[in-house]
Phi, psi and omega in degrees: 000139180288148181289146177285139180237155173284165181295323179295327179287324180285333182265349178291153180282130180299153184298325189279001176269118180265165176300330178293316180298319178298318181294318179297318180295317178295316180298315179296321178297317179297326180293326180287323179294322179290323174300312179301316181295320178294322178298315181292328175295317179295319180301318179299310180301320180293315180298323181291316178299318181295317182294319179293322180292322181285346180072025181283146182258030182289135178294155176284327189247126173255123179268129179288132180226135180246127174207166185255144179230158177292147183304320181292330176288324177295316176303311178301318178300317178296320176293317180298315179299318180296318179298315179299314181297319181294325178278350183060042179249124181279155348286143175237348174279143187299321180293325177289323176299310179303312178302320177297309178300318178297322179293315180296316179298319178292323177293320180292321180289326180287339179281342185279000000 
């Protein structure tokens, strides 16, 4: 069993860590962040190419919105989403389904 240490001992920098080792650690950590950033940029570009090829008229920016819905409607939405996914028919994500239905409803109301 490991010996118990105080919090200050646990958070202190060990004696064997030199400033050079700290700089190397920070430098290597920054490289990983750059790699992750580059990967996310590539993934975003790939998604944009796919969406342009599919001809989707989906907006680039999704704004988070919070609202309450009846439990029965959420269950129906989940079932509809599962059926759409099984048919491989878009939209199948719940947020995309809601956005599509809202868009259609607003277009129908504006025609009246």
